[in-house]
Residue, then its C-alpha position, 0 to 999 in steps of 0.5 A: m500500500p503506498v504511503f502519502y505525505f502532505i504539506s498542509g495549512v490554513t491561509k489567513d488575511a491581515t485580520n487573521t481570518p481564513a482567506q483564499k490565497a495561492v500557495a506554491v510548494f518548491e523542493r528545497s534544492a539548487t534548482l527549487p523545482l515546483v511541486e504544486v501551486q494550489l488555491s486554498d479553500p475560499v471559506t476555510g483557507a485550508y490547503n493540502i499539497q502532496v509531496a514525495d516523502d517526509v525527509t525532503e525539505h520544501v519552501v512554501v510560498c503563500f501569495d496574497s492572491t484570491n483570483n489567480a494561482l500564479p499572481a502577477g504582482e498586483s498584490g497589496e501585501n508581501a508573500l509569506v515564505y516558510d523554509r525547510v518545511l517537511g511533509i507529514 
């Protein structure tokens, strides 16, 4: 039976309310290959991205975007970046 690993979380707005955002996960290596880009849930802010294992480190970027999986830079806020994230 295959084993699955995920990076999960909840995105929130400036008032700490769950909000839809674009979330990108990259493998933390010399070339930073993209694993997946996903919009979090519009009501709960939840996201769940499958990764290959529980030992590879990742960089997770949460963009301030609600209408596009890869924002073009019109955002009024900075992206949040989390480094050295492991799948569980």
